[in-house]
N, CA, C and O atoms as a Tinker XYZ file with bonds, in Angstrom:
   560  protein
     1  N     -7.380000   95.692000  134.906000    73     2
     2  CA    -8.314000   94.444000  135.194000    64     1     3
     3  C     -7.641000   93.293000  135.614000    63     2     4     5
     4  O     -6.721000   92.936000  134.877000    81     3
     5  N     -7.866000   92.620000  136.614000    73     3     6
     6  CA    -7.085000   91.296000  137.055000    64     5     7
     7  C     -7.984000   90.161000  136.624000    63     6     8     9
     8  O     -9.203000   90.138000  136.793000    81     7
     9  N     -7.182000   89.123000  135.989000    73     7    10
    10  CA    -7.509000   88.033000  135.409000    64     9    11
    11  C     -6.769000   86.832000  135.784000    63    10    12    13
    12  O     -5.725000   87.030000  136.405000    81    11
    13  N     -7.088000   85.667000  135.539000    73    11    14
    14  CA    -6.462000   84.398000  135.874000    64    13    15
    15  C     -5.980000   83.802000  134.612000    63    14    16    17
    16  O     -6.714000   83.861000  133.625000    81    15
    17  N     -4.933000   83.289000  134.547000    73    15    18
    18  CA    -4.164000   82.550000  133.398000    64    17    19
    19  C     -4.004000   81.043000  133.824000    63    18    20    21
    20  O     -3.198000   80.715000  134.695000    81    19
    21  N     -4.746000   80.217000  133.219000    73    19    22
    22  CA    -4.533000   78.884000  133.474000    64    21    23
    23  C     -3.945000   77.944000  132.361000    63    22    24    25
    24  O     -4.614000   77.721000  131.351000    81    23
    25  N     -2.630000   77.358000  132.543000    73    23    26
    26  CA    -2.107000   76.380000  131.399000    64    25    27
    27  C     -1.930000   75.296000  132.403000    63    26    28    29
    28  O     -1.398000   75.461000  133.501000    81    27
    29  N     -2.474000   74.034000  131.894000    73    27    30
    30  CA    -2.490000   72.918000  132.657000    64    29    31
    31  C     -3.047000   73.157000  133.991000    63    30    32    33
    32  O     -4.179000   73.604000  134.175000    81    31
    33  N     -2.087000   72.795000  135.063000    73    31    34
    34  CA    -2.470000   72.973000  136.601000    64    33    35
    35  C     -2.043000   74.382000  136.887000    63    34    36    37
    36  O     -2.456000   74.868000  137.940000    81    35
    37  N     -1.210000   75.177000  136.040000    73    35    38
    38  CA    -0.966000   76.405000  136.620000    64    37    39
    39  C     -1.744000   77.411000  136.407000    63    38    40    41
    40  O     -2.434000   77.471000  135.389000    81    39
    41  N     -1.746000   78.522000  137.507000    73    39    42
    42  CA    -2.775000   79.535000  137.405000    64    41    43
    43  C     -2.044000   80.644000  137.812000    63    42    44    45
    44  O     -1.221000   80.506000  138.716000    81    43
    45  N     -2.224000   81.765000  137.263000    73    43    46
    46  CA    -1.568000   83.118000  137.691000    64    45    47
    47  C     -2.501000   84.352000  137.654000    63    46    48    49
    48  O     -3.176000   84.502000  136.636000    81    47
    49  N     -2.596000   85.137000  138.533000    73    47    50
    50  CA    -3.352000   86.322000  138.635000    64    49    51
    51  C     -2.621000   87.351000  137.944000    63    50    52    53
    52  O     -1.606000   87.812000  138.466000    81    51
    53  N     -3.085000   87.818000  136.663000    73    51    54
    54  CA    -2.271000   88.637000  135.835000    64    53    55
    55  C     -3.242000   89.981000  135.306000    63    54    56    57
    56  O     -4.402000   89.798000  134.939000    81    55
    57  N     -2.637000   91.276000  135.320000    73    55    58
    58  CA    -3.403000   92.212000  134.724000    64    57    59
    59  C     -3.348000   92.290000  133.461000    63    58    60    61
    60  O     -2.266000   92.598000  132.959000    81    59
    61  N     -4.381000   92.060000  132.696000    73    59    62
    62  CA    -4.400000   91.936000  130.969000    64    61    63
    63  C     -5.901000   92.149000  130.780000    63    62    64    65
    64  O     -6.787000   92.054000  131.629000    81    63
    65  N     -5.995000   92.463000  129.466000    73    63    66
    66  CA    -7.425000   92.740000  128.864000    64    65    67
    67  C     -7.975000   91.674000  128.158000    63    66    68    69
    68  O     -9.183000   91.653000  127.922000    81    67
    69  N     -7.005000   90.522000  127.686000    73    67    70
    70  CA    -7.659000   89.553000  126.901000    64    69    71
    71  C     -6.991000   88.282000  127.143000    63    70    72    73
    72  O     -5.813000   88.430000  127.470000    81    71
    73  N     -7.401000   87.056000  127.079000    73    71    74
    74  CA    -6.732000   85.930000  127.343000    64    73    75
    75  C     -5.553000   85.781000  126.364000    63    74    76    77
    76  O     -4.611000   85.079000  126.733000    81    75
    77  N     -5.511000   86.310000  125.277000    73    75    78
    78  CA    -4.238000   86.124000  124.344000    64    77    79
    79  C     -3.128000   87.087000  125.001000    63    78    80    81
    80  O     -1.943000   86.757000  124.969000    81    79
    81  N     -3.541000   88.256000  125.583000    73    79    82
    82  CA    -2.487000   89.104000  126.221000    64    81    83
    83  C     -1.863000   88.246000  127.397000    63    82    84    85
    84  O     -0.670000   87.961000  127.496000    81    83
    85  N     -2.866000   87.886000  128.266000    73    83    86
    86  CA    -2.387000   86.829000  129.444000    64    85    87
    87  C     -1.229000   85.871000  128.952000    63    86    88    89
    88  O     -0.059000   85.915000  129.333000    81    87
    89  N     -1.787000   84.983000  128.016000    73    87    90
    90  CA    -0.829000   84.028000  127.487000    64    89    91
    91  C      0.662000   84.722000  126.996000    63    90    92    93
    92  O      1.755000   84.363000  127.436000    81    91
    93  N      0.490000   85.576000  126.191000    73    91    94
    94  CA     1.677000   86.234000  125.842000    64    93    95
    95  C      2.555000   86.953000  127.039000    63    94    96    97
    96  O      3.775000   87.078000  126.929000    81    95
    97  N      1.920000   87.353000  128.038000    73    95    98
    98  CA     2.611000   88.212000  128.910000    64    97    99
    99  C      3.552000   87.336000  129.825000    63    98   100   101
   100  O      4.384000   87.848000  130.574000    81    99
   101  N      3.334000   85.838000  129.694000    73    99   102
   102  CA     4.206000   84.867000  130.469000    64   101   103
   103  C      5.046000   84.285000  129.556000    63   102   104   105
   104  O      5.825000   83.432000  129.984000    81   103
   105  N      5.061000   84.614000  128.156000    73   103   106
   106  CA     6.188000   84.089000  127.291000    64   105   107
   107  C      5.902000   82.648000  126.763000    63   106   108   109
   108  O      6.736000   81.906000  126.244000    81   107
   109  N      4.573000   82.375000  126.985000    73   107   110
   110  CA     4.188000   81.059000  126.412000    64   109   111
   111  C      4.066000   80.981000  124.918000    63   110   112   113
   112  O      4.504000   79.987000  124.340000    81   111
   113  N      3.471000   82.011000  124.221000    73   111   114
   114  CA     3.761000   82.004000  122.911000    64   113   115
   115  C      4.937000   81.797000  122.238000    63   114   116   117
   116  O      5.115000   80.998000  121.319000    81   115
   117  N      5.875000   82.678000  122.817000    73   115   118
   118  CA     7.187000   82.519000  122.042000    64   117   119
   119  C      7.913000   81.169000  122.281000    63   118   120   121
   120  O      8.661000   80.700000  121.423000    81   119
   121  N      7.652000   80.495000  123.586000    73   119   122
   122  CA     8.165000   79.194000  123.976000    64   121   123
   123  C      7.431000   78.229000  122.962000    63   122   124   125
   124  O      8.090000   77.347000  122.411000    81   123
   125  N      6.294000   78.352000  122.745000    73   123   126
   126  CA     5.641000   77.329000  121.954000    64   125   127
   127  C      6.082000   77.467000  120.490000    63   126   128   129
   128  O      6.236000   76.479000  119.772000    81   127
   129  N      6.272000   78.682000  120.088000    73   127   130
   130  CA     6.945000   78.975000  118.715000    64   129   131
   131  C      8.219000   78.153000  118.559000    63   130   132   133
   132  O      8.332000   77.350000  117.633000    81   131
   133  N      9.145000   78.345000  119.431000    73   131   134
   134  CA    10.290000   77.896000  119.609000    64   133   135
   135  C     10.325000   76.288000  119.541000    63   134   136   137
   136  O     11.191000   75.713000  118.882000    81   135
   137  N      9.457000   75.682000  120.171000    73   135   138
   138  CA     9.249000   74.307000  120.302000    64   137   139
   139  C      8.800000   73.840000  118.872000    63   138   140   141
   140  O      9.343000   72.874000  118.335000    81   139
   141  N      7.926000   74.457000  118.352000    73   139   142
   142  CA     7.422000   74.104000  117.042000    64   141   143
   143  C      8.360000   74.413000  115.903000    63   142   144   145
   144  O      8.201000   73.759000  114.872000    81   143
   145  N      9.264000   75.271000  115.945000    73   143   146
   146  CA    10.253000   75.557000  114.853000    64   145   147
   147  C     11.445000   74.575000  115.205000    63   146   148   149
   148  O     12.420000   74.717000  114.467000    81   147
   149  N     11.547000   73.693000  116.099000    73   147   150
   150  CA    12.610000   73.078000  116.245000    64   149   151
   151  C     12.408000   71.750000  115.406000    63   150   152   153
   152  O     11.279000   71.302000  115.212000    81   151
   153  N     13.600000   71.114000  114.896000    73   151   154
   154  CA    13.425000   70.086000  114.056000    64   153   155
   155  C     12.914000   68.785000  114.830000    63   154   156   157
   156  O     13.091000   68.725000  116.047000    81   155
   157  N     12.341000   67.837000  114.209000    73   155   158
   158  CA    12.092000   66.589000  114.781000    64   157   159
   159  C     13.413000   65.776000  115.165000    63   158   160   161
   160  O     14.504000   65.843000  114.599000    81   159
   161  N     13.081000   65.056000  116.174000    73   159   162
   162  CA    14.163000   64.308000  116.710000    64   161   163
   163  C     14.852000   63.352000  115.708000    63   162   164   165
   164  O     16.052000   63.095000  115.615000    81   163
   165  N     13.753000   62.858000  114.937000    73   163   166
   166  CA    14.064000   61.830000  113.698000    64   165   167
   167  C     15.041000   62.567000  112.671000    63   166   168   169
   168  O     15.960000   61.952000  112.129000    81   167
   169  N     14.800000   63.865000  112.445000    73   167   170
   170  CA    15.512000   64.301000  111.509000    64   169   171
   171  C     16.823000   64.806000  111.903000    63   170   172   173
   172  O     17.742000   64.849000  111.085000    81   171
   173  N     16.981000   65.251000  113.296000    73   171   174
   174  CA    18.046000   65.598000  113.866000    64   173   175
   175  C     19.059000   64.319000  114.034000    63   174   176   177
   176  O     20.250000   64.402000  113.733000    81   175
   177  N     18.525000   63.270000  114.487000    73   175   178
   178  CA    19.076000   62.082000  114.769000    64   177   179
   179  C     18.544000   60.838000  114.062000    63   178   180   181
   180  O     17.919000   59.946000  114.636000    81   179
   181  N     18.894000   60.862000  112.566000    73   179   182
   182  CA    18.284000   59.671000  111.830000    64   181   183
   183  C     18.494000   58.407000  112.272000    63   182   184   185
   184  O     17.528000   57.665000  112.094000    81   183
   185  N     19.515000   57.881000  112.831000    73   183   186
   186  CA    19.789000   56.428000  113.313000    64   185   187
   187  C     18.889000   56.340000  114.617000    63   186   188   189
   188  O     18.887000   55.226000  115.141000    81   187
   189  N     18.245000   57.166000  115.136000    73   187   190
   190  CA    17.455000   56.882000  116.398000    64   189   191
   191  C     16.069000   56.192000  116.059000    63   190   192   193
   192  O     15.327000   56.649000  115.190000    81   191
   193  N     15.759000   55.031000  116.821000    73   191   194
   194  CA    14.589000   54.215000  116.565000    64   193   195
   195  C     13.568000   54.555000  117.597000    63   194   196   197
   196  O     12.401000   54.274000  117.325000    81   195
   197  N     13.841000   55.135000  118.774000    73   195   198
   198  CA    12.766000   55.362000  119.450000    64   197   199
   199  C     13.445000   55.991000  120.932000    63   198   200   201
   200  O     14.622000   55.847000  121.261000    81   199
   201  N     12.503000   56.642000  121.641000    73   199   202
   202  CA    12.641000   57.325000  122.715000    64   201   203
   203  C     11.686000   57.023000  123.867000    63   202   204   205
   204  O     10.506000   57.301000  123.654000    81   203
   205  N     12.009000   56.489000  125.077000    73   203   206
   206  CA    11.006000   56.307000  126.135000    64   205   207
   207  C     11.633000   57.262000  127.334000    63   206   208   209
   208  O     12.830000   57.324000  127.615000    81   207
   209  N     10.774000   57.850000  127.854000    73   207   210
   210  CA    10.814000   58.747000  128.999000    64   209   211
   211  C     10.100000   58.531000  130.255000    63   210   212   213
   212  O      8.870000   58.500000  130.263000    81   211
   213  N     10.726000   58.394000  131.215000    73   211   214
   214  CA    10.030000   58.169000  132.640000    64   213   215
   215  C     10.626000   59.338000  133.468000    63   214   216   217
   216  O     11.818000   59.412000  133.765000    81   215
   217  N      9.644000   60.277000  133.822000    73   215   218
   218  CA     9.856000   61.549000  134.646000    64   217   219
   219  C      8.906000   61.501000  135.980000    63   218   220   221
   220  O      7.683000   61.370000  135.957000    81   219
   221  N      9.650000   61.623000  137.040000    73   219   222
   222  CA     9.132000   61.781000  138.298000    64   221   223
   223  C      9.140000   62.986000  139.020000    63   222   224   225
   224  O     10.225000   63.565000  139.064000    81   223
   225  N      8.097000   63.545000  139.649000    73   223   226
   226  CA     7.911000   64.721000  140.345000    64   225   227
   227  C      8.158000   64.531000  141.930000    63   226   228   229
   228  O      7.399000   63.744000  142.497000    81   227
   229  N      8.974000   65.065000  142.559000    73   227   230
   230  CA     9.179000   64.893000  144.012000    64   229   231
   231  C      8.951000   66.242000  144.568000    63   230   232   233
   232  O      9.106000   67.208000  143.821000    81   231
   233  N      8.578000   66.423000  145.881000    73   231   234
   234  CA     8.571000   67.683000  146.568000    64   233   235
   235  C     10.207000   67.911000  146.817000    63   234   236   237
   236  O     11.106000   67.116000  146.542000    81   235
   237  N     10.316000   69.178000  147.394000    73   235   238
   238  CA    11.598000   69.606000  147.657000    64   237   239
   239  C     12.537000   68.795000  148.311000    63   238   240   241
   240  O     13.711000   68.902000  147.958000    81   239
   241  N     12.262000   68.064000  149.130000    73   239   242
   242  CA    13.352000   67.201000  150.013000    64   241   243
   243  C     13.503000   65.996000  149.447000    63   242   244   245
   244  O     14.307000   65.218000  149.961000    81   243
   245  N     12.749000   65.600000  148.260000    73   243   246
   246  CA    12.999000   64.437000  147.583000    64   245   247
   247  C     12.366000   63.080000  148.092000    63   246   248   249
   248  O     12.424000   62.051000  147.418000    81   247
   249  N     11.821000   63.146000  149.202000    73   247   250
   250  CA    11.224000   61.973000  149.815000    64   249   251
   251  C      9.831000   61.596000  149.288000    63   250   252   253
   252  O      9.487000   60.419000  149.176000    81   251
   253  N      9.071000   62.593000  148.982000    73   251   254
   254  CA     7.623000   62.142000  148.438000    64   253   255
   255  C      7.302000   62.350000  147.128000    63   254   256   257
   256  O      7.361000   63.494000  146.678000    81   255
   257  N      6.952000   61.374000  146.402000    73   255   258
   258  CA     6.755000   61.553000  144.847000    64   257   259
   259  C      5.261000   62.158000  144.677000    63   258   260   261
   260  O      4.254000   61.711000  145.226000    81   259
   261  N      5.316000   63.077000  143.954000    73   259   262
   262  CA     3.946000   63.752000  143.801000    64   261   263
   263  C      3.507000   63.609000  142.206000    63   262   264   265
   264  O      2.693000   64.367000  141.678000    81   263
   265  N      4.087000   62.659000  141.611000    73   263   266
   266  CA     3.477000   62.391000  140.185000    64   265   267
   267  C      4.603000   61.506000  139.399000    63   266   268   269
   268  O      5.721000   61.179000  139.796000    81   267
   269  N      4.037000   61.258000  138.313000    73   267   270
   270  CA     4.953000   60.519000  137.290000    64   269   271
   271  C      4.387000   60.540000  135.918000    63   270   272   273
   272  O      3.174000   60.481000  135.722000    81   271
   273  N      5.277000   60.625000  134.956000    73   271   274
   274  CA     5.049000   60.604000  133.534000    64   273   275
   275  C      5.714000   59.631000  132.730000    63   274   276   277
   276  O      6.943000   59.630000  132.663000    81   275
   277  N      5.103000   58.906000  132.190000    73   275   278
   278  CA     5.839000   57.837000  131.135000    64   277   279
   279  C      5.382000   58.137000  129.852000    63   278   280   281
   280  O      4.183000   58.139000  129.570000    81   279
   281  N      6.359000   58.416000  128.982000    73   279   282
   282  CA     5.983000   58.441000  127.516000    64   281   283
   283  C      7.087000   57.874000  126.575000    63   282   284   285
   284  O      8.301000   57.872000  126.779000    81   283
   285  N      6.277000   57.303000  125.303000    73   283   286
   286  CA     7.224000   56.955000  124.183000    64   285   287
   287  C      6.960000   57.818000  123.131000    63   286   288   289
   288  O      5.884000   57.864000  122.534000    81   287
   289  N      8.053000   58.587000  122.870000    73   287   290
   290  CA     8.070000   59.602000  121.817000    64   289   291
   291  C      8.283000   59.032000  120.424000    63   290   292   293
   292  O      9.235000   58.286000  120.192000    81   291
   293  N      7.445000   59.363000  119.548000    73   291   294
   294  CA     7.674000   59.106000  118.067000    64   293   295
   295  C      8.633000   59.836000  117.456000    63   294   296   297
   296  O      8.393000   61.018000  117.206000    81   295
   297  N      9.635000   59.375000  117.178000    73   295   298
   298  CA    10.860000   60.060000  116.791000    64   297   299
   299  C     10.589000   60.934000  115.489000    63   298   300   301
   300  O     11.222000   61.978000  115.332000    81   299
   301  N      9.756000   60.558000  114.660000    73   299   302
   302  CA     9.300000   61.332000  113.380000    64   301   303
   303  C      8.526000   62.588000  113.781000    63   302   304   305
   304  O      8.519000   63.544000  113.005000    81   303
   305  N      7.776000   62.652000  115.123000    73   303   306
   306  CA     6.928000   63.680000  115.256000    64   305   307
   307  C      7.394000   64.385000  116.554000    63   306   308   309
   308  O      7.005000   65.551000  116.620000    81   307
   309  N      8.061000   63.997000  117.497000    73   307   310
   310  CA     8.597000   64.614000  118.715000    64   309   311
   311  C      9.822000   65.609000  118.220000    63   310   312   313
   312  O     10.637000   65.295000  117.353000    81   311
   313  N      9.802000   66.785000  118.886000    73   311   314
   314  CA    10.369000   67.923000  118.750000    64   313   315
   315  C     11.846000   67.732000  119.309000    63   314   316   317
   316  O     12.006000   66.939000  120.237000    81   315
   317  N     12.772000   68.322000  118.862000    73   315   318
   318  CA    14.279000   68.186000  119.476000    64   317   319
   319  C     14.313000   69.009000  120.541000    63   318   320   321
   320  O     15.222000   68.796000  121.342000    81   319
   321  N     13.341000   70.159000  120.835000    73   319   322
   322  CA    13.215000   70.951000  122.066000    64   321   323
   323  C     12.212000   70.258000  122.952000    63   322   324   325
   324  O     11.004000   70.303000  122.718000    81   323
   325  N     12.756000   69.595000  124.005000    73   323   326
   326  CA    11.907000   68.863000  125.063000    64   325   327
   327  C     11.968000   69.777000  126.177000    63   326   328   329
   328  O     13.021000   70.229000  126.629000    81   327
   329  N     10.660000   70.070000  126.665000    73   327   330
   330  CA    10.292000   70.979000  127.961000    64   329   331
   331  C      9.006000   70.384000  128.467000    63   330   332   333
   332  O      8.096000   69.919000  127.782000    81   331
   333  N      9.086000   70.485000  129.940000    73   331   334
   334  CA     8.076000   70.089000  130.861000    64   333   335
   335  C      7.868000   71.251000  131.937000    63   334   336   337
   336  O      8.743000   71.882000  132.531000    81   335
   337  N      6.553000   71.362000  132.028000    73   335   338
   338  CA     6.164000   72.519000  133.106000    64   337   339
   339  C      6.443000   71.924000  134.535000    63   338   340   341
   340  O      6.280000   70.724000  134.760000    81   339
   341  N      6.858000   72.791000  135.463000    73   339   342
   342  CA     6.737000   72.408000  136.915000    64   341   343
   343  C      5.337000   72.103000  137.299000    63   342   344   345
   344  O      4.405000   72.839000  136.972000    81   343
   345  N      5.188000   71.013000  137.994000    73   343   346
   346  CA     3.763000   70.706000  138.546000    64   345   347
   347  C      3.269000   71.565000  139.622000    63   346   348   349
   348  O      2.087000   71.452000  139.949000    81   347
   349  N      4.192000   72.595000  140.343000    73   347   350
   350  CA     3.853000   73.326000  141.419000    64   349   351
   351  C      2.700000   74.321000  140.782000    63   350   352   353
   352  O      2.973000   75.053000  139.832000    81   351
   353  N      1.537000   74.291000  141.315000    73   351   354
   354  CA     0.326000   75.109000  140.752000    64   353   355
   355  C      0.699000   76.706000  140.990000    63   354   356   357
   356  O      0.180000   77.632000  140.367000    81   355
   357  N      1.618000   76.821000  141.931000    73   355   358
   358  CA     1.683000   78.278000  142.345000    64   357   359
   359  C      3.116000   78.827000  141.701000    63   358   360   361
   360  O      3.399000   80.025000  141.711000    81   359
   361  N      3.915000   77.884000  141.183000    73   359   362
   362  CA     5.349000   78.064000  140.778000    64   361   363
   363  C      5.277000   79.156000  139.464000    63   362   364   365
   364  O      4.419000   79.115000  138.583000    81   363
   365  N      6.216000   79.987000  139.541000    73   363   366
   366  CA     6.531000   80.851000  138.468000    64   365   367
   367  C      7.797000   80.629000  137.995000    63   366   368   369
   368  O      8.713000   80.596000  138.816000    81   367
   369  N      8.085000   80.430000  136.547000    73   367   370
   370  CA     9.400000   80.538000  135.963000    64   369   371
   371  C     10.118000   79.103000  136.325000    63   370   372   373
   372  O     11.347000   79.062000  136.266000    81   371
   373  N      9.517000   78.142000  136.630000    73   371   374
   374  CA    10.264000   77.083000  137.091000    64   373   375
   375  C      9.995000   75.813000  136.118000    63   374   376   377
   376  O      9.775000   74.712000  136.624000    81   375
   377  N     10.016000   75.979000  134.794000    73   375   378
   378  CA     9.957000   74.924000  133.910000    64   377   379
   379  C     11.093000   74.084000  133.685000    63   378   380   381
   380  O     12.186000   74.619000  133.873000    81   379
   381  N     11.077000   72.876000  133.321000    73   379   382
   382  CA    12.289000   72.080000  132.996000    64   381   383
   383  C     12.571000   71.974000  131.473000    63   382   384   385
   384  O     11.746000   71.516000  130.683000    81   383
   385  N     13.661000   72.381000  131.158000    73   383   386
   386  CA    14.079000   72.332000  129.817000    64   385   387
   387  C     14.984000   71.168000  129.582000    63   386   388   389
   388  O     16.099000   71.259000  130.094000    81   387
   389  N     14.699000   70.069000  128.888000    73   387   390
   390  CA    15.510000   68.885000  128.827000    64   389   391
   391  C     16.380000   68.992000  127.367000    63   390   392   393
   392  O     17.300000   68.204000  127.145000    81   391
   393  N     16.127000   69.684000  126.733000    73   391   394
   394  CA    16.726000   69.940000  125.460000    64   393   395
   395  C     18.113000   69.559000  125.359000    63   394   396   397
   396  O     18.356000   68.727000  124.485000    81   395
   397  N     19.064000   69.973000  126.043000    73   395   398
   398  CA    20.493000   69.682000  126.102000    64   397   399
   399  C     20.731000   68.413000  126.552000    63   398   400   401
   400  O     21.590000   67.689000  126.050000    81   399
   401  N     20.046000   68.102000  127.443000    73   399   402
   402  CA    20.122000   66.763000  128.175000    64   401   403
   403  C     19.866000   65.460000  127.036000    63   402   404   405
   404  O     20.617000   64.489000  126.947000    81   403
   405  N     18.802000   65.651000  126.313000    73   403   406
   406  CA    18.477000   64.914000  125.223000    64   405   407
   407  C     19.495000   64.854000  124.095000    63   406   408   409
   408  O     19.903000   63.797000  123.615000    81   407
   409  N     19.863000   66.032000  123.718000    73   407   410
   410  CA    20.841000   65.955000  122.670000    64   409   411
   411  C     22.091000   65.369000  123.051000    63   410   412   413
   412  O     22.623000   64.558000  122.294000    81   411
   413  N     22.680000   65.726000  124.264000    73   411   414
   414  CA    23.735000   64.976000  124.873000    64   413   415
   415  C     23.712000   63.698000  124.850000    63   414   416   417
   416  O     24.605000   63.025000  124.335000    81   415
   417  N     22.591000   63.186000  125.459000    73   415   418
   418  CA    22.463000   61.575000  125.525000    64   417   419
   419  C     22.278000   60.954000  124.208000    63   418   420   421
   420  O     22.558000   59.761000  124.092000    81   419
   421  N     21.824000   61.643000  123.165000    73   419   422
   422  CA    21.745000   61.105000  121.822000    64   421   423
   423  C     22.989000   61.022000  121.156000    63   422   424   425
   424  O     23.268000   60.044000  120.462000    81   423
   425  N     23.934000   62.197000  121.352000    73   423   426
   426  CA    25.040000   62.412000  120.557000    64   425   427
   427  C     26.029000   61.445000  121.177000    63   426   428   429
   428  O     26.831000   60.867000  120.442000    81   427
   429  N     26.020000   61.233000  122.494000    73   427   430
   430  CA    26.769000   60.050000  123.203000    64   429   431
   431  C     26.386000   58.698000  122.996000    63   430   432   433
   432  O     27.176000   57.782000  123.223000    81   431
   433  N     25.148000   58.489000  122.551000    73   431   434
   434  CA    24.720000   57.247000  122.028000    64   433   435
   435  C     24.365000   56.418000  123.336000    63   434   436   437
   436  O     24.575000   55.206000  123.383000    81   435
   437  N     23.847000   57.089000  124.338000    73   435   438
   438  CA    23.551000   56.427000  125.637000    64   437   439
   439  C     22.325000   55.793000  125.391000    63   438   440   441
   440  O     21.476000   56.237000  124.619000    81   439
   441  N     22.209000   54.598000  126.143000    73   439   442
   442  CA    21.028000   53.833000  125.954000    64   441   443
   443  C     20.064000   54.203000  127.149000    63   442   444   445
   444  O     18.855000   54.320000  126.948000    81   443
   445  N     20.547000   54.359000  128.224000    73   443   446
   446  CA    19.878000   55.043000  129.377000    64   445   447
   447  C     20.513000   56.395000  129.981000    63   446   448   449
   448  O     21.727000   56.557000  130.102000    81   447
   449  N     19.595000   57.288000  130.323000    73   447   450
   450  CA    20.028000   58.550000  130.987000    64   449   451
   451  C     19.288000   58.605000  132.447000    63   450   452   453
   452  O     18.138000   58.175000  132.539000    81   451
   453  N     19.834000   59.036000  133.362000    73   451   454
   454  CA    19.185000   59.115000  134.726000    64   453   455
   455  C     20.043000   60.397000  135.269000    63   454   456   457
   456  O     21.233000   60.653000  135.088000    81   455
   457  N     19.016000   61.141000  136.016000    73   455   458
   458  CA    19.526000   62.234000  136.793000    64   457   459
   459  C     18.398000   62.967000  137.314000    63   458   460   461
   460  O     17.291000   62.444000  137.193000    81   459
   461  N     18.500000   64.124000  137.891000    73   459   462
   462  CA    17.521000   64.979000  138.639000    64   461   463
   463  C     18.065000   66.441000  138.480000    63   462   464   465
   464  O     19.238000   66.810000  138.535000    81   463
   465  N     16.706000   67.334000  138.226000    73   463   466
   466  CA    16.856000   68.619000  138.125000    64   465   467
   467  C     16.154000   69.215000  139.337000    63   466   468   469
   468  O     15.421000   68.480000  139.998000    81   467
   469  N     16.341000   70.655000  139.724000    73   467   470
   470  CA    15.608000   71.155000  140.715000    64   469   471
   471  C     15.016000   72.336000  140.158000    63   470   472   473
   472  O     15.635000   73.071000  139.389000    81   471
   473  N     13.660000   72.567000  140.577000    73   471   474
   474  CA    13.007000   73.527000  139.694000    64   473   475
   475  C     13.623000   74.939000  140.384000    63   474   476   477
   476  O     13.852000   75.108000  141.582000    81   475
   477  N     13.831000   75.937000  139.252000    73   475   478
   478  CA    14.456000   77.121000  139.731000    64   477   479
   479  C     13.531000   78.194000  139.636000    63   478   480   481
   480  O     13.948000   79.332000  139.418000    81   479
   481  N     12.191000   77.930000  139.790000    73   479   482
   482  CA    10.999000   78.742000  139.914000    64   481   483
   483  C     10.744000   79.180000  141.320000    63   482   484   485
   484  O     11.386000   78.627000  142.213000    81   483
   485  N      9.842000   80.149000  141.629000    73   483   486
   486  CA     9.484000   80.728000  142.973000    64   485   487
   487  C      7.913000   80.728000  143.052000    63   486   488   489
   488  O      7.253000   80.677000  142.014000    81   487
   489  N      7.356000   80.781000  144.210000    73   487   490
   490  CA     6.102000   80.931000  144.682000    64   489   491
   491  C      5.959000   81.679000  145.844000    63   490   492   493
   492  O      6.890000   81.807000  146.640000    81   491
   493  N      4.844000   82.194000  146.009000    73   491   494
   494  CA     4.426000   83.082000  147.276000    64   493   495
   495  C      4.316000   82.273000  148.377000    63   494   496   497
   496  O      3.769000   81.172000  148.310000    81   495
   497  N      4.890000   82.815000  149.603000    73   495   498
   498  CA     4.534000   82.227000  150.805000    64   497   499
   499  C      3.971000   83.472000  151.653000    63   498   500   501
   500  O      4.722000   84.408000  151.926000    81   499
   501  N      2.635000   83.456000  152.058000    73   499   502
   502  CA     1.971000   84.416000  152.742000    64   501   503
   503  C      1.629000   85.524000  151.538000    63   502   504   505
   504  O      1.446000   85.271000  150.347000    81   503
   505  N      1.602000   86.601000  152.083000    73   503   506
   506  CA     1.375000   87.659000  151.122000    64   505   507
   507  C      2.265000   88.119000  150.209000    63   506   508   509
   508  O      1.915000   88.385000  149.059000    81   507
   509  N      3.323000   88.235000  150.574000    73   507   510
   510  CA     4.466000   88.788000  149.496000    64   509   511
   511  C      5.666000   88.202000  149.493000    63   510   512   513
   512  O      6.428000   88.478000  148.566000    81   511
   513  N      6.062000   87.324000  150.470000    73   511   514
   514  CA     7.561000   86.629000  150.515000    64   513   515
   515  C      7.546000   85.629000  149.339000    63   514   516   517
   516  O      6.754000   84.688000  149.310000    81   515
   517  N      8.414000   85.860000  148.414000    73   515   518
   518  CA     8.675000   84.778000  147.364000    64   517   519
   519  C      9.757000   83.734000  147.904000    63   518   520   521
   520  O     10.797000   84.157000  148.409000    81   519
   521  N      9.481000   82.240000  147.783000    73   519   522
   522  CA    10.357000   81.439000  147.965000    64   521   523
   523  C     10.778000   80.386000  146.948000    63   522   524   525
   524  O      9.899000   80.061000  146.150000    81   523
   525  N     11.912000   79.823000  146.839000    73   523   526
   526  CA    12.333000   78.929000  145.756000    64   525   527
   527  C     11.311000   77.676000  145.822000    63   526   528   529
   528  O     10.906000   77.211000  146.888000    81   527
   529  N     10.982000   77.240000  144.673000    73   527   530
   530  CA    10.291000   76.055000  144.633000    64   529   531
   531  C     10.886000   74.956000  144.821000    63   530   532   533
   532  O     10.373000   74.176000  145.623000    81   531
   533  N     11.976000   74.627000  144.228000    73   531   534
   534  CA    12.781000   73.444000  144.368000    64   533   535
   535  C     12.191000   72.153000  144.162000    63   534   536   537
   536  O     12.904000   71.197000  144.466000    81   535
   537  N     11.033000   71.912000  143.708000    73   535   538
   538  CA    10.578000   70.705000  143.144000    64   537   539
   539  C     11.632000   70.009000  142.485000    63   538   540   541
   540  O     12.352000   70.553000  141.648000    81   539
   541  N     11.754000   68.694000  142.877000    73   539   542
   542  CA    12.778000   67.721000  142.306000    64   541   543
   543  C     12.198000   67.032000  141.185000    63   542   544   545
   544  O     11.105000   66.479000  141.314000    81   543
   545  N     12.838000   67.012000  140.079000    73   543   546
   546  CA    12.410000   66.399000  138.653000    64   545   547
   547  C     13.463000   65.182000  138.381000    63   546   548   549
   548  O     14.574000   65.451000  137.923000    81   547
   549  N     13.095000   63.860000  138.668000    73   547   550
   550  CA    13.941000   62.913000  138.400000    64   549   551
   551  C     13.504000   62.317000  137.006000    63   550   552   553
   552  O     12.354000   62.191000  136.587000    81   551
   553  N     14.838000   61.939000  136.309000    73   551   554
   554  CA    14.576000   61.349000  134.868000    64   553   555
   555  C     15.270000   60.009000  134.914000    63   554   556   557
   556  O     16.277000   59.806000  135.591000    81   555
   557  N     14.613000   59.009000  134.076000    73   555   558
   558  CA    15.125000   57.790000  134.030000    64   557   559
   559  C     14.650000   57.203000  132.861000    63   558   560
   560  O     14.978000   56.053000  132.570000    81   559
């Protein structure tokens, strides 16, 4: 049976018998459990008072901004595993894991961190050809 799995803006055609099976088939349950099991940022870094995050999504060449997310994390509630989905609707396997970057910045007591990541996921071009997503994810 062919179904569609929707998570945020993401959608996939998947052969499964139930929505739960669809969700589990892409590893979202395991990933969600890992995030929930991680310690809070406040417990891991007790001296930390706050975290502000600005994330920008750009298309592959980096010239066109496709979206932005600004967030102020509550350190007592925010998890130390920080993960964001690729905004590419057709992208598979291209999520951005900022856990190591967050931990490194906090250990080094940086006030500001900047950088960019490229999506490692793929999407379909035409009927069968898989191409690299390469969405640019700018962090400031």
